[in-house]
N, C-alpha and C positions, 0 to 999 in steps of 0.2 A: 394394569395400566402403570406405566412408568412415570413418576412425577419428575418435573424438571428440577435442575439443581437449585438450591436455595439462593445462590448468587445469580441474578438475571443475566449478567454478562457471561458467566460460565455456561449457563443454559443456552445462550445464543451460540457460543463457541462449540458446544456439544452438538447442536443442531447442524452447524456448518460442517463439522467434522464427519457427520453421518452421511452427508450428500456424496454421491458417487462420481459425478463428472461435472465439467464446466457448465453444461446445459442445465443441470439441476440447480447448481449454485446460482446461475444467472436468473432462473425462474424465482428462486427464493429471494434473491436480492431485489428483483423487480417487484415482488409482493411486499417486501419489508421496507424499502426505501422510496422516498419521493424521487422523481427524475433529477431534481437538483442535488439531493443527497448522493445519489448514485454517481452523478457526474463529478461531484467533489471527490468521492472515493477513487474513482477512475483517474482523475487528474493527479491525485497524490501518488498513485501507483505508477502512472506513466512517467513521473519524474524520477523514480528510483533508478532505473537502468541508466538514465542519462547522467545522474550524479555519480553513479558507480563508474561510469566511463570517463569521468573527470571533466564533464562539460561545465561551463560557468553558469551561474544563476541567470545572467542576462541572456546567454545563448539558449538556455532551456526555455526561458520565457518567450524568446523570439520563435523558437521551434514549435512550441506547444500552446502558447497563449496563457499558460498557467502563471499566476502572479508571482513576482519575485519573492513576495512575503511567504506564499505557500511553498515555493521551492526551498526557501530558508528553513521553514518549519520541518519539511521532510528531511532536509540535510541534518538538522539538529537531532531528529529521531534516529537517523542512521548512525550518528556518532554517540548519542547519549540516551537513546530510547531503550525500550524493553527487548529489542532484538527481533521483533516480528518482521520488519522489512528485510533484515538480513537473512532470516530463516527462509522466507519465501523466495528471495533472490537466490539463495543457495540451492533450494529445491528445483528452481527453474534454470539452474546453471548459469545465472548471471554472475559476473564477478567484478571485482574492483582491481583492475590491473595496476593501479598506482599504490594500493594499500591504504588509500585515504578515501573515505566515503563521501566527504563533502567537497563540492566543487569550489573553486575560487570565485569570489564575487567579481 
């Protein structure tokens, strides 16, 4: 039996990394998260390509219904975060044509 990592966040990351395809990940997230938590995660991710494309916060809100506050938080993570959004965007071949991750307000 393999014991999970001592750090619970790292253990969760290891579990996600072992899943093989989007369907397995979706099933895991469905079991792990409440519908509201999953919707919040999906909303944050949905904002990333729009920010990378240079859309304004208000435009993103109007397109998605995601609050301007959440859009701003995602933009802050793109510019000052740990790099997770950027790494996922890079793997999915999303790009920032302007060289600036955060949209204008």
